[in-house]
C-alpha positions in Angstrom: -22.1 33.9 0.0 -23.5 33.1 -3.5 -25.0 36.3 -3.7 -24.7 36.6 -7.6 -26.9 32.9 -8.3 -30.4 33.3 -8.1 -33.1 31.2 -8.2 -36.2 32.6 -11.0 -39.5 33.4 -9.8 -41.0 30.7 -8.1 -38.4 29.0 -8.0 -36.5 27.8 -5.5 -32.5 27.1 -5.1 -30.9 24.2 -3.3 -27.8 24.9 -2.8 -25.5 21.0 -1.1 -22.3 20.0 -0.6 -21.8 16.1 -0.9 -19.5 14.9 2.7 -16.3 14.3 2.1 -16.1 14.5 -2.7 -13.3 14.8 -3.4 -11.3 12.7 -1.2 -14.6 9.5 -2.3 -13.4 10.7 -6.1 -9.7 10.5 -5.4 -10.3 7.5 -3.6 -12.7 5.7 -5.9 -10.1 6.9 -9.3 -7.4 5.8 -7.5 -8.7 2.0 -6.5 -7.2 2.8 -2.9 -9.2 0.0 -1.6 -8.7 1.6 2.4 -10.3 5.3 1.8 -13.1 3.4 0.7 -13.3 1.0 3.0 -13.4 3.9 5.7 -16.0 5.7 3.6 -18.6 2.9 3.7 -18.1 2.1 7.4 -18.5 5.8 8.1 -14.6 6.7 9.7 -13.8 10.0 9.5 -11.2 9.8 7.2 -9.7 13.4 8.5 -9.7 11.9 12.1 -7.9 9.2 10.5 -5.9 10.9 8.8 -4.5 12.1 11.9 -4.1 10.0 13.3 -1.1 8.7 11.4 0.2 12.0 11.2 0.7 12.6 14.9 0.8 8.9 16.1 -2.1 8.8 18.0 -5.1 6.8 18.1 -8.2 8.0 16.4 -10.3 7.9 19.2 -7.6 10.5 20.6 -8.7 13.2 17.9 -11.3 15.9 18.5 -13.8 16.4 16.1 -13.4 20.4 16.4 -9.6 19.4 16.8 -5.9 21.5 15.5 -4.9 17.8 14.5 -8.4 17.1 12.8 -7.7 20.5 11.0 -4.4 19.5 9.8 -5.3 16.0 9.2 -8.5 17.2 6.4 -6.0 19.5 4.6 -3.7 16.5 4.6 -6.3 15.3 3.5 -7.7 17.6 0.6 -4.2 19.2 -0.2 -2.3 16.2 -0.6 -5.2 13.9 -2.6 -4.6 17.0 -5.2 -0.9 17.4 -5.2 0.1 19.6 -3.0 3.4 20.1 -1.7 4.8 21.0 1.8 5.2 25.0 1.0 2.2 24.9 0.2 0.3 23.2 2.8 2.0 25.2 5.9 0.4 28.7 4.0 -2.6 27.4 3.8 -2.8 25.8 6.9 -1.1 29.4 8.5 -3.7 31.0 6.6 -7.1 29.7 7.6 -5.9 28.4 11.3 -3.3 30.8 11.6 -1.5 27.5 13.4 2.2 27.3 12.1 4.2 24.5 10.9 7.8 23.7 10.0 8.9 23.6 6.6 9.8 19.7 8.1 7.2 19.5 10.1 4.9 20.1 6.8 7.6 17.7 5.0 6.0 15.2 7.0 2.7 15.8 6.7 2.4 15.1 3.5 5.4 12.3 2.9 3.2 10.1 5.4 -0.4 11.4 3.3 1.5 10.1 0.1 3.4 7.1 2.3 -0.5 6.2 3.0 -1.7 6.3 0.2 0.2 5.2 -2.2 -2.3 4.9 -4.8 -2.6 8.8 -5.3 0.8 10.1 -6.5 0.5 6.8 -8.7 -2.7 7.9 -10.5 -1.1 11.7 -10.0 1.9 9.8 -13.4 -0.6 8.4 -15.0 -2.4 11.3 -15.1 0.2 12.9 -16.5 1.0 9.8 -18.7 -2.3 9.9 -20.7 -2.6 13.3 -21.0 0.8 14.0 -23.0 0.5 10.6 -24.4 -3.3 12.1 -26.4 -1.6 15.2 -26.8 1.0 14.1 -28.6 -0.8 11.3 -30.4 -4.4 12.8 -31.0 -5.3 9.7 -29.9 -8.3 9.2 -26.8 -6.3 7.7 -23.9 -8.3 5.7 -21.8 -7.4 5.5 -17.7 -8.7 3.7 -15.2 -12.4 5.8 -15.0 -11.1 9.1 -17.1 -10.8 9.8 -21.1 -8.3 11.8 -22.6 -9.6 12.8 -25.8 -8.4 16.2 -28.7 -11.6 17.7 -30.1 -10.3 20.5 -31.8 -7.9 23.0 -30.3 -9.3 21.1 -26.7 -8.0 18.3 -25.0 -10.7 16.7 -22.8 -10.5 15.1 -20.0 -14.2 12.9 -19.1 -14.8 12.3 -15.3 -16.1 9.5 -14.2 -19.9 11.4 -14.0 -19.4 11.5 -17.7 -18.5 15.4 -17.8 -15.9 16.3 -18.8 -13.1 19.1 -18.1 -11.9 21.3 -21.5 -8.0 22.5 -21.8 -7.8 25.1 -24.7 -4.7 24.2 -26.4 -2.5 21.7 -24.5 1.6 21.6 -25.4 4.0 20.6 -24.1 6.8 22.4 -23.3 10.2 21.3 -21.8 10.7 22.6 -17.9 14.4 20.3 -17.3 13.5 17.3 -16.3 9.9 18.0 -16.6 7.2 18.1 -19.0 4.5 21.0 -18.6 1.1 21.6 -20.4 
């Protein structure tokens, strides 16, 4: 419910939900041609992922099945860096389906190995953001750009809009750097 967003008198508020927009944008930015082709041909990405996870034909995955839901969560969660423990908790919370840690890891590994462009994109985004913060220079990466604007790092999206990160800094956390 979006009851706090109201159209002024005389206007109509229209709400839309673009079909699978998160996965479509990720496929485009990462250069995942196989997933882009699936979208172009009208394929169901969630069923396709479920068929890979469960080792069954796409046609055997029903629209409202547990398998398709697990495929959907794998595409949406794994596509944006979700790990096995969070994946298991998300599936349990949304459906009551219980997965073991091994099953969760298998799902995440299946997604990542089936879509290597995506983890490659994450690494490139991390390198580009770090370089931008360290040097203050604008870094162009695929369809994205990182630039410093005063106390903010702006991540320019393919749409031209930007996400702003206030006072980004690098801190050492073991063998990784965190913002």
